[in-house]
Backbone as ProteinMPNN parsed JSONL, in Angstrom:
{"seq_chain_A": "MRRKNTTRDLCSVDIPEPERVMLSTLHSMLTIDMNEIRSRIRAARISRGWSLAEFADHSDGAITAVALGSYERGGRTLSTPKLLAICRVLEISLVHLIASDQELTPSQVTDRHIYDLRLVQALPQSPEKSSLLSYIRVIIQERGDWKGEVISLRKGDVENLKRIFAASEEIRSKNYVAWVQAQRISLVKN", "coords_chain_A": {"N_chain_A": [[-15.724, -29.705, -21.005], [-12.696, -30.498, -19.583], [-9.869, -28.492, -18.898], [-6.449, -29.009, -19.607], [-3.941, -29.038, -17.166], [-1.406, -26.861, -17.446], [0.464, -25.608, -16.001], [3.268, -25.78, -13.866], [4.766, -26.698, -10.774], [7.326, -24.647, -9.455], [9.515, -25.969, -8.328], [9.43, -28.439, -9.531], [10.222, -28.141, -12.107], [12.977, -28.246, -14.304], [15.128, -26.085, -13.523], [17.974, -24.086, -13.561], [19.959, -23.401, -10.603], [20.74, -20.557, -10.055], [18.755, -19.127, -11.518], [16.47, -20.156, -10.335], [16.697, -19.108, -7.742], [16.481, -16.394, -8.367], [13.846, -16.305, -9.404], [12.429, -17.063, -7.127], [13.045, -14.91, -5.474], [11.855, -12.808, -6.93], [9.195, -13.627, -6.739], [8.824, -13.319, -3.973], [9.114, -10.554, -3.846], [6.814, -9.698, -5.103], [4.862, -10.406, -3.339], [5.264, -9.228, -0.851], [4.545, -6.584, 1.389], [5.155, -3.132, 0.899], [5.388, -1.53, 3.14], [6.362, -3.295, 5.009], [8.931, -3.769, 4.026], [10.015, -1.206, 4.321], [9.926, -1.024, 7.1], [11.723, -3.049, 7.77], [14.089, -2.018, 6.737], [14.504, 0.172, 8.419], [14.735, -1.215, 10.86], [17.083, -2.69, 10.385], [18.944, -0.613, 10.146], [18.808, 0.549, 12.703], [19.584, -1.64, 14.238], [22.27, -1.645, 13.794], [22.969, 0.469, 15.236], [22.916, 2.987, 14.163], [22.212, 6.393, 13.502], [20.047, 8.371, 11.39], [21.687, 10.261, 10.185], [24.208, 9.085, 10.516], [23.905, 6.844, 8.905], [23.73, 8.127, 6.422], [26.33, 9.153, 6.264], [27.777, 6.751, 6.034], [26.893, 5.995, 3.569], [28.304, 7.436, 1.798], [27.298, 9.774, 0.651], [25.426, 8.886, -1.169], [22.829, 8.47, -0.316], [20.882, 10.641, 1.407], [20.307, 11.708, 4.831], [17.757, 12.803, 5.185], [16.413, 11.779, 2.947], [16.541, 8.976, 3.465], [15.056, 8.85, 5.828], [12.579, 9.603, 4.794], [12.107, 7.459, 3.052], [11.894, 5.379, 4.931], [9.604, 6.158, 6.332], [7.723, 6.134, 4.362], [7.175, 8.331, 2.87], [8.352, 8.854, 0.502], [8.886, 7.488, -2.717], [10.344, 4.333, -3.074], [12.814, 3.367, -5.072], [14.114, 0.649, -7.074], [16.977, 0.826, -7.603], [17.715, 2.519, -5.44], [16.908, 0.972, -3.282], [18.678, -1.179, -3.543], [21.058, 0.209, -3.119], [20.73, 0.95, -0.448], [20.767, -1.58, 0.73], [23.426, -2.251, 0.174], [24.849, -0.371, 1.734], [23.985, -1.063, 4.302], [25.01, -3.534, 4.383], [23.558, -5.892, 3.863], [21.591, -8.51, 2.418], [19.349, -8.2, -0.339], [17.359, -10.062, -0.214], [16.93, -10.368, 2.533], [15.378, -8.2, 3.074], [13.075, -8.573, 1.61], [12.137, -11.155, 1.954], [9.779, -13.38, 3.506], [8.962, -13.409, 7.033], [9.29, -16.026, 8.129], [11.216, -17.062, 6.466], [13.531, -15.85, 7.088], [16.612, -15.996, 8.815], [17.773, -15.501, 12.044], [20.474, -13.31, 12.684], [23.393, -12.257, 14.3], [24.271, -8.922, 14.556], [27.327, -7.577, 14.445], [29.309, -5.087, 16.026], [31.192, -2.606, 14.314], [34.75, -2.404, 14.108], [36.471, 0.245, 15.408], [39.212, 2.228, 14.971], [41.798, 4.25, 16.354], [44.032, 5.77, 14.46], [46.292, 7.211, 15.106], [47.057, 6.131, 17.524], [47.614, 3.541, 16.673], [49.807, 4.004, 14.969], [51.622, 4.829, 16.879], [52.298, 2.526, 18.212], [54.802, 0.105, 19.191], [57.146, -1.148, 16.785], [56.139, -4.07, 15.084], [55.327, -7.341, 13.769], [52.554, -7.671, 13.882], [51.546, -5.027, 14.028], [52.498, -4.072, 11.544], [51.118, -5.741, 9.738], [48.43, -5.04, 10.284], [48.456, -2.263, 9.626], [49.141, -2.416, 6.907], [46.887, -3.717, 5.878], [44.921, -1.818, 6.499], [45.764, 0.315, 4.873], [45.145, -0.707, 2.334], [42.349, -0.874, 2.569], [41.697, 1.858, 2.821], [42.493, 2.79, 0.279], [40.74, 1.293, -1.369], [38.169, 2.115, -0.52], [38.251, 4.888, -0.703], [37.232, 6.893, 0.875], [38.233, 7.826, 3.198], [38.992, 10.175, 5.697], [40.456, 11.059, 7.9], [41.839, 10.582, 11.215], [40.809, 8.35, 12.255], [39.521, 5.112, 11.707], [37.008, 2.921, 10.504], [36.493, -0.459, 10.605], [34.865, -2.965, 8.811], [32.777, -5.83, 9.519], [33.549, -7.973, 7.835], [36.145, -7.19, 7.229], [37.37, -7.435, 9.729], [37.105, -10.18, 10.099], [38.8, -11.058, 8.03], [41.263, -10.069, 8.973], [41.514, -11.588, 11.277], [41.985, -14.078, 10.124], [44.408, -13.571, 8.797], [46.134, -13.077, 10.962], [45.987, -15.57, 12.224], [47.12, -17.253, 10.301], [49.655, -16.294, 9.626], [53.155, -16.706, 9.797], [54.993, -14.959, 10.876], [53.644, -13.405, 12.723], [53.171, -13.258, 16.146], [51.031, -13.151, 17.926], [48.246, -14.946, 17.729], [45.555, -14.526, 18.036], [43.618, -12.177, 16.848], [41.617, -10.323, 17.802], [42.066, -10.328, 20.586], [44.652, -9.305, 20.601], [44.225, -6.701, 19.57], [42.614, -5.641, 21.623], [44.457, -5.668, 23.734], [46.246, -3.766, 22.861], [44.901, -1.395, 23.045], [43.753, 0.327, 21.079], [41.287, 0.659, 20.105], [38.247, 2.458, 19.61], [35.211, 3.553, 21.126], [31.933, 4.115, 20.099], [29.86, 6.727, 21.188]], "CA_chain_A": [[-14.44, -30.33, -21.176], [-11.73, -30.031, -18.592], [-8.59, -28.041, -19.467], [-5.24, -29.648, -19.107], [-3.131, -28.148, -16.331], [-0.104, -26.681, -18.093], [1.403, -24.969, -15.076], [3.99, -26.722, -13.003], [5.415, -26.16, -9.587], [8.689, -24.201, -9.753], [10.504, -26.952, -7.894], [9.397, -29.63, -10.365], [10.794, -27.802, -13.41], [14.44, -28.284, -14.273], [15.629, -24.71, -13.639], [19.27, -23.943, -12.87], [19.868, -22.787, -9.28], [20.683, -19.085, -10.03], [17.455, -18.671, -12.005], [15.492, -20.539, -9.319], [16.807, -18.114, -6.671], [15.937, -15.139, -8.885], [12.392, -16.443, -9.461], [11.946, -17.058, -5.753], [13.164, -13.523, -5.006], [10.808, -12.028, -7.597], [7.926, -14.019, -6.122], [8.768, -12.654, -2.67], [8.926, -9.116, -4.066], [5.435, -9.456, -5.491], [3.933, -10.73, -2.261], [5.528, -8.513, 0.402], [4.038, -5.23, 1.494], [6.236, -2.134, 0.948], [5.555, -1.062, 4.522], [7.221, -4.278, 5.676], [10.3, -3.497, 3.567], [10.439, 0.035, 4.986], [10.131, -1.362, 8.502], [12.949, -3.849, 7.87], [15.224, -1.11, 6.511], [14.689, 0.917, 9.677], [15.221, -2.155, 11.879], [18.485, -3.006, 10.071], [19.747, 0.573, 10.477], [18.832, 0.691, 14.161], [20.358, -2.745, 14.813], [23.676, -1.256, 13.693], [23.181, 1.59, 16.139], [23.134, 4.182, 13.353], [21.184, 7.401, 13.302], [19.874, 8.654, 9.961], [22.891, 10.979, 9.737], [25.31, 8.117, 10.427], [23.666, 6.055, 7.688], [24.105, 8.98, 5.288], [27.794, 9.167, 6.221], [28.234, 5.452, 5.538], [26.5, 5.846, 2.164], [29.19, 8.292, 0.994], [26.521, 10.768, -0.072], [24.472, 8.284, -2.107], [21.493, 8.617, 0.25], [20.927, 11.601, 2.507], [19.533, 11.357, 6.023], [16.371, 13.193, 4.926], [15.849, 10.814, 1.996], [16.332, 7.688, 4.12], [13.913, 9.013, 6.725], [11.372, 9.589, 3.961], [11.905, 6.074, 2.599], [11.446, 4.583, 6.069], [8.243, 6.552, 6.698], [6.826, 5.963, 3.223], [6.911, 9.629, 2.266], [9.058, 8.913, -0.763], [8.874, 6.208, -3.418], [11.613, 3.626, -2.966], [13.141, 2.72, -6.345], [14.984, -0.528, -6.964], [18.38, 1.21, -7.398], [17.908, 3.037, -4.082], [16.798, -0.171, -2.378], [19.949, -1.9, -3.627], [22.075, 1.046, -2.474], [20.503, 0.826, 0.99], [21.274, -2.911, 1.104], [24.891, -2.198, 0.13], [25.322, 0.39, 2.894], [23.686, -1.84, 5.513], [25.691, -4.824, 4.224], [22.58, -6.968, 3.95], [21.087, -8.985, 1.137], [17.996, -7.783, -0.693], [16.467, -11.134, 0.242], [16.582, -10.123, 3.93], [14.335, -7.18, 3.143], [11.846, -8.958, 0.927], [11.685, -12.505, 2.32], [8.823, -13.391, 4.613], [9.596, -13.62, 8.34], [9.698, -17.404, 8.378], [12.37, -17.398, 5.64], [14.712, -15.18, 7.615], [17.272, -16.614, 9.954], [18.362, -14.42, 12.831], [21.929, -13.247, 12.729], [23.847, -11.225, 15.216], [25.007, -7.859, 13.906], [28.423, -7.184, 15.323], [29.766, -3.713, 15.837], [32.426, -2.422, 13.56], [35.915, -2.042, 14.902], [36.87, 1.615, 15.121], [40.572, 2.383, 15.48], [42.485, 5.53, 16.32], [45.262, 5.476, 13.724], [47.43, 7.815, 15.806], [47.489, 5.141, 18.506], [48.213, 2.431, 15.925], [51.135, 4.459, 14.524], [52.498, 4.957, 18.052], [52.672, 1.208, 18.737], [56.148, -0.331, 18.823], [57.181, -1.923, 15.544], [55.92, -5.509, 15.251], [54.628, -7.91, 12.606], [51.125, -7.431, 14.042], [51.297, -3.646, 13.626], [52.738, -3.97, 10.101], [50.014, -6.398, 9.028], [47.235, -4.217, 10.441], [48.602, -1.039, 8.84], [49.077, -2.783, 5.484], [45.488, -3.991, 5.562], [44.199, -0.545, 6.561], [46.111, 1.083, 3.657], [44.353, -1.266, 1.232], [40.958, -0.453, 2.799], [41.613, 3.284, 2.509], [42.553, 2.92, -1.182], [39.524, 0.735, -1.963], [36.988, 2.911, -0.178], [38.406, 6.257, -1.178], [36.385, 7.781, 1.667], [38.85, 8.069, 4.496], [39.306, 11.596, 5.814], [40.876, 11.451, 9.231], [42.736, 9.795, 12.046], [40.029, 7.229, 12.772], [38.982, 4.271, 10.634], [36.054, 1.907, 10.912], [36.619, -1.686, 9.83], [33.63, -3.735, 8.755], [32.837, -7.198, 10.048], [34.347, -8.774, 6.903], [37.551, -6.807, 7.402], [37.834, -8.029, 10.989], [37.248, -11.622, 9.837], [40.023, -11.232, 7.242], [42.415, -9.85, 9.849], [41.621, -12.77, 12.137], [42.622, -15.129, 9.312], [45.807, -13.185, 8.564], [46.863, -13.297, 12.221], [46.058, -17.004, 12.5], [47.906, -17.969, 9.29], [50.988, -15.732, 9.447], [54.244, -17.285, 10.6], [55.712, -13.872, 11.542], [52.826, -12.839, 13.795], [53.208, -14.076, 17.356], [49.681, -13.167, 18.509], [47.353, -15.605, 16.771], [44.191, -14.064, 18.269], [43.585, -10.771, 16.433], [40.777, -9.511, 18.689], [42.763, -10.195, 21.865], [45.784, -8.4, 20.374], [43.687, -5.331, 19.46], [42.2, -5.211, 22.965], [45.653, -5.43, 24.543], [46.928, -2.556, 22.366], [44.062, -0.249, 23.419], [43.649, 1.228, 19.924], [39.865, 0.721, 19.715], [37.401, 3.536, 20.117], [33.816, 3.159, 21.284], [31.008, 5.181, 19.728], [28.886, 7.102, 22.238]], "C_chain_A": [[-13.442, -29.686, -20.219], [-10.422, -29.656, -19.278], [-7.436, -28.773, -18.826], [-4.429, -28.63, -18.307], [-1.736, -28.053, -16.943], [0.892, -25.992, -17.186], [2.054, -26.029, -14.211], [4.555, -25.977, -11.81], [6.849, -25.787, -9.953], [9.73, -25.252, -9.412], [10.52, -28.192, -8.787], [9.978, -29.381, -11.751], [12.307, -27.796, -13.279], [14.996, -26.887, -14.569], [16.958, -24.643, -12.905], [19.124, -23.129, -11.584], [19.847, -21.251, -9.304], [19.331, -18.537, -10.491], [16.356, -18.991, -10.997], [15.499, -19.524, -8.172], [16.197, -16.795, -7.114], [14.411, -15.193, -8.928], [11.78, -16.412, -8.064], [11.963, -15.647, -5.178], [12.082, -12.654, -5.625], [9.435, -12.347, -7.01], [7.766, -13.332, -4.766], [8.492, -11.171, -2.83], [7.477, -8.801, -4.403], [4.464, -9.644, -4.344], [4.163, -9.933, -0.983], [5.029, -7.071, 0.311], [5.217, -4.251, 1.601], [6.453, -1.603, 2.358], [6.449, -2.007, 5.313], [8.681, -4.054, 5.292], [10.835, -2.252, 4.266], [10.755, -0.225, 6.457], [11.432, -2.149, 8.692], [14.195, -3.002, 7.621], [15.535, -0.366, 7.805], [15.263, 0.004, 10.762], [16.69, -2.503, 11.644], [19.398, -1.841, 10.435], [19.898, 0.698, 11.988], [19.65, -0.427, 14.801], [21.857, -2.482, 14.723], [24.0, -0.092, 14.624], [23.386, 2.906, 15.408], [21.929, 5.107, 13.395], [21.014, 7.575, 11.793], [21.121, 9.347, 9.407], [24.079, 10.028, 9.596], [25.15, 7.215, 9.205], [24.117, 6.857, 6.474], [25.622, 9.055, 5.149], [28.343, 7.872, 5.629], [27.893, 5.256, 4.06], [27.364, 6.693, 1.231], [28.41, 9.269, 0.12], [25.5, 10.2, -1.048], [23.027, 8.471, -1.637], [21.587, 9.543, 1.454], [20.078, 11.111, 3.678], [18.054, 11.667, 5.8], [15.696, 12.188, 3.993], [15.575, 9.475, 2.674], [15.153, 7.759, 5.085], [12.595, 8.981, 5.962], [11.068, 8.192, 3.429], [11.329, 5.234, 3.736], [10.005, 4.894, 6.462], [7.241, 6.337, 5.573], [6.469, 7.267, 2.549], [7.552, 9.81, 0.904], [9.03, 7.527, -1.398], [10.279, 5.61, -3.392], [11.872, 2.875, -4.272], [14.055, 1.518, -6.104], [16.451, -0.134, -6.811], [18.653, 1.75, -5.993], [17.823, 1.913, -3.056], [18.094, -0.975, -2.371], [21.077, -1.112, -2.966], [21.948, 0.959, -0.95], [21.039, -0.522, 1.485], [22.798, -2.911, 1.145], [25.433, -1.495, 1.366], [25.119, -0.409, 4.187], [24.372, -3.2, 5.509], [24.741, -5.982, 4.483], [22.133, -7.335, 2.545], [19.685, -8.434, 0.908], [16.982, -8.81, -0.199], [16.045, -10.907, 1.689], [15.516, -9.045, 4.086], [13.018, -7.668, 2.565], [11.321, -10.344, 1.289], [10.688, -12.423, 3.466], [9.56, -13.742, 5.905], [10.075, -15.042, 8.55], [10.89, -17.81, 7.531], [13.66, -16.793, 6.176], [15.306, -15.97, 8.769], [17.935, -15.501, 10.74], [19.879, -14.483, 12.773], [22.313, -12.084, 13.617], [24.633, -10.194, 14.425], [26.099, -7.421, 14.87], [28.833, -5.759, 15.006], [31.017, -3.694, 14.987], [33.549, -2.139, 14.546], [36.338, -0.653, 14.461], [38.216, 1.838, 15.785], [41.059, 3.819, 15.34], [43.845, 5.273, 15.674], [46.488, 6.142, 14.342], [47.977, 6.836, 16.844], [48.139, 3.934, 17.824], [49.631, 2.799, 15.501], [52.119, 4.511, 15.686], [52.916, 3.611, 18.651], [54.111, 0.878, 18.364], [56.081, -1.201, 17.56], [57.036, -3.41, 15.846], [55.27, -6.035, 13.98], [53.117, -7.68, 12.673], [50.76, -6.019, 13.565], [51.459, -3.499, 12.115], [51.599, -4.58, 9.299], [48.742, -5.563, 9.099], [47.328, -2.957, 9.582], [48.552, -1.321, 7.339], [47.629, -3.011, 5.05], [44.69, -2.686, 5.529], [44.505, 0.307, 5.326], [45.304, 0.6, 2.456], [42.9, -0.824, 1.349], [40.782, 1.013, 2.415], [41.624, 3.49, 0.991], [41.271, 2.427, -1.84], [38.313, 1.616, -1.718], [37.076, 4.321, -0.754], [37.612, 7.261, -0.357], [36.994, 8.164, 3.007], [39.306, 9.513, 4.583], [39.854, 11.972, 7.18], [41.82, 10.499, 9.904], [42.044, 8.573, 12.64], [39.52, 6.434, 11.578], [38.07, 3.22, 11.235], [36.214, 0.699, 10.0], [35.326, -2.484, 9.935], [33.864, -5.148, 9.277], [33.708, -8.08, 9.155], [35.822, -8.471, 7.008], [38.133, -7.458, 8.649], [38.038, -9.533, 10.802], [38.516, -11.895, 9.03], [41.274, -11.054, 8.095], [42.603, -11.015, 10.822], [42.337, -13.895, 11.388], [44.099, -14.838, 9.077], [46.639, -13.468, 9.806], [47.031, -14.79, 12.49], [47.012, -17.721, 11.546], [49.359, -17.504, 9.186], [52.017, -16.401, 10.367], [55.004, -16.211, 11.367], [54.965, -13.345, 12.765], [52.799, -13.794, 14.984], [51.815, -14.215, 17.983], [48.718, -13.756, 17.486], [45.903, -15.166, 16.912], [44.138, -12.559, 18.011], [42.815, -9.897, 17.431], [41.454, -9.293, 20.036], [43.943, -9.233, 21.729], [45.31, -6.95, 20.315], [43.294, -4.808, 20.836], [43.407, -4.875, 23.832], [46.377, -4.147, 24.121], [46.16, -1.273, 22.698], [43.984, 0.794, 22.313], [42.208, 1.417, 19.473], [39.183, 1.906, 20.35], [35.987, 3.009, 20.219], [32.966, 4.349, 20.933], [30.052, 5.463, 20.873], [27.542, 7.334, 21.634]], "O_chain_A": [[-13.382, -28.463, -20.088], [-9.921, -30.394, -20.127], [-7.465, -29.105, -17.642], [-4.259, -27.489, -18.737], [-0.983, -29.027, -16.959], [2.049, -25.81, -17.563], [1.444, -27.045, -13.877], [4.785, -24.769, -11.858], [7.515, -26.524, -10.679], [10.718, -25.407, -10.13], [11.51, -28.923, -8.805], [10.204, -30.334, -12.498], [12.848, -27.383, -12.253], [15.294, -26.554, -15.716], [17.064, -25.087, -11.762], [18.256, -22.261, -11.494], [19.001, -20.666, -8.627], [18.822, -17.58, -9.907], [15.424, -18.207, -10.817], [14.441, -19.125, -7.686], [15.485, -16.146, -6.348], [13.749, -14.234, -8.532], [10.732, -15.801, -7.851], [11.032, -15.233, -4.487], [11.457, -11.852, -4.932], [8.614, -11.452, -6.808], [6.692, -12.821, -4.45], [7.735, -10.587, -2.055], [6.968, -7.745, -4.026], [3.36, -9.101, -4.369], [3.309, -9.966, -0.096], [5.1, -6.44, -0.744], [6.176, -4.522, 2.323], [7.576, -1.262, 2.73], [7.203, -1.574, 6.184], [9.568, -4.142, 6.141], [11.969, -2.241, 4.745], [11.735, 0.294, 6.99], [12.155, -1.934, 9.665], [15.24, -3.241, 8.226], [16.688, -0.288, 8.229], [16.168, 0.399, 11.496], [17.461, -2.601, 12.599], [20.491, -2.043, 10.965], [20.999, 0.926, 12.489], [20.337, -0.197, 15.797], [22.63, -3.043, 15.499], [25.162, 0.285, 14.78], [23.964, 3.841, 15.962], [20.782, 4.666, 13.333], [21.76, 6.987, 11.011], [21.557, 9.053, 8.294], [24.867, 10.154, 8.659], [26.131, 6.863, 8.55], [24.804, 6.332, 5.598], [26.144, 9.023, 4.034], [29.267, 7.899, 4.816], [28.524, 4.45, 3.376], [27.175, 6.671, 0.014], [28.806, 9.557, -1.009], [24.778, 10.961, -1.692], [22.115, 8.611, -2.452], [22.301, 9.249, 2.413], [19.242, 10.219, 3.53], [17.192, 10.877, 6.185], [14.552, 11.794, 4.217], [14.505, 8.895, 2.489], [14.343, 6.834, 5.15], [11.613, 8.402, 6.428], [9.907, 7.788, 3.363], [10.388, 4.467, 3.531], [9.266, 4.0, 6.876], [6.033, 6.357, 5.81], [5.547, 7.308, 1.735], [7.317, 10.813, 0.229], [9.136, 6.515, -0.705], [11.267, 6.294, -3.656], [11.225, 1.864, -4.548], [14.684, 1.401, -5.052], [17.132, -0.705, -5.959], [19.705, 1.472, -5.418], [18.572, 1.899, -2.08], [18.555, -1.404, -1.314], [21.952, -1.696, -2.326], [22.956, 0.902, -0.246], [21.685, -0.595, 2.53], [23.396, -3.502, 2.044], [26.384, -1.978, 1.982], [25.99, -0.422, 5.057], [24.328, -3.93, 6.498], [25.058, -6.921, 5.213], [22.286, -6.555, 1.606], [18.927, -8.229, 1.857], [15.869, -8.453, 0.189], [14.91, -11.222, 2.047], [14.832, -8.983, 5.108], [11.953, -7.22, 2.989], [10.181, -10.675, 0.965], [10.746, -11.511, 4.291], [10.654, -14.305, 5.868], [11.159, -15.251, 9.095], [11.532, -18.815, 7.838], [14.753, -17.182, 5.765], [14.587, -16.538, 9.591], [18.595, -14.642, 10.155], [20.481, -15.556, 12.809], [21.63, -11.061, 13.666], [25.564, -10.547, 13.701], [25.82, -6.954, 15.974], [28.719, -5.293, 13.872], [31.791, -4.651, 14.957], [33.317, -1.693, 15.669], [36.539, -0.406, 13.272], [38.361, 1.667, 16.996], [40.776, 4.503, 14.357], [44.709, 4.632, 16.272], [47.61, 5.686, 14.124], [49.188, 6.718, 17.027], [49.105, 3.372, 18.341], [50.553, 1.999, 15.655], [53.311, 4.266, 15.504], [53.797, 3.566, 19.509], [54.593, 1.325, 17.324], [55.092, -1.89, 17.311], [57.702, -3.949, 16.731], [54.72, -5.259, 13.198], [52.47, -7.514, 11.639], [49.808, -5.831, 12.809], [50.628, -2.858, 11.471], [51.162, -4.011, 8.299], [48.051, -5.394, 8.094], [46.374, -2.62, 8.88], [47.976, -0.538, 6.584], [47.207, -2.552, 3.989], [43.876, -2.478, 4.63], [43.606, 0.952, 4.786], [44.834, 1.407, 1.654], [42.282, -0.442, 0.355], [39.808, 1.363, 1.748], [40.841, 4.287, 0.474], [40.764, 3.062, -2.764], [37.513, 1.836, -2.628], [36.084, 4.87, -1.232], [37.34, 8.365, -0.829], [36.326, 8.762, 3.85], [39.934, 10.025, 3.656], [39.72, 13.127, 7.582], [42.512, 9.713, 9.258], [42.636, 7.847, 13.439], [39.132, 7.008, 10.56], [38.319, 2.698, 12.322], [36.09, 0.809, 8.78], [34.77, -2.651, 11.021], [35.0, -5.59, 9.448], [34.521, -8.854, 9.66], [36.659, -9.366, 6.895], [39.252, -7.969, 8.629], [39.021, -10.095, 11.286], [39.232, -12.857, 9.311], [42.237, -11.808, 7.953], [43.733, -11.379, 11.148], [43.19, -14.58, 11.952], [44.939, -15.736, 9.148], [47.726, -14.037, 9.712], [48.093, -15.227, 12.933], [47.65, -18.699, 11.937], [50.208, -18.252, 8.702], [51.766, -16.625, 11.551], [55.603, -16.505, 12.402], [55.583, -12.893, 13.728], [52.454, -14.968, 14.855], [51.467, -15.274, 18.506], [48.414, -13.115, 16.48], [45.098, -15.402, 16.012], [44.56, -11.763, 18.849], [43.31, -8.851, 17.853], [41.42, -8.185, 20.571], [44.206, -8.438, 22.631], [45.911, -6.07, 20.932], [43.603, -3.667, 21.181], [43.379, -3.9, 24.584], [47.045, -3.515, 24.939], [46.726, -0.181, 22.633], [44.129, 1.99, 22.564], [41.924, 2.219, 18.584], [39.495, 2.306, 21.471], [35.605, 2.108, 19.473], [33.22, 5.462, 21.393], [29.495, 4.537, 21.463], [26.592, 7.657, 22.347]]}, "name": "protein", "num_of_chains": 1, "seq": "MRRKNTTRDLCSVDIPEPERVMLSTLHSMLTIDMNEIRSRIRAARISRGWSLAEFADHSDGAITAVALGSYERGGRTLSTPKLLAICRVLEISLVHLIASDQELTPSQVTDRHIYDLRLVQALPQSPEKSSLLSYIRVIIQERGDWKGEVISLRKGDVENLKRIFAASEEIRSKNYVAWVQAQRISLVKN"}
């Protein structure tokens, strides 16, 4: 006697979208090799131009350089909380680490904007300077990790500043990136 097939394809079952995404992610987690995840972590770190020590700095002490190196080499077990912490620091989704290659879409990783705040403070008073400094003050309060005269703004921060410059009636320079370049306040990492 033939058994009735009681299993159904995930896509044919009426599952709400958030649960469907979670199930798809869990399926990917079960099928991907840990060495592939470790390799993708290293590739994401290197694509940002970060050394192990720079990653540790960006993690605010959550993950040391030695620990990350061990995770990347497979010398240390990678727990789910640590994997999520690594994703947070690298500003990538867990899906990008566990999805198969054909599911990933290439994206360009842009460098962070690094500003010398002494140079920003020395700029003549303007709505552009006021808006930038106001935004930076909020970032410093939110992060709680600022300790100097230099600040690094993430890609999302730069996108927000572009919107602020474009939408503000007081700001004369509508192109944020062009304004920053003209002010010569950016630093380049060697």
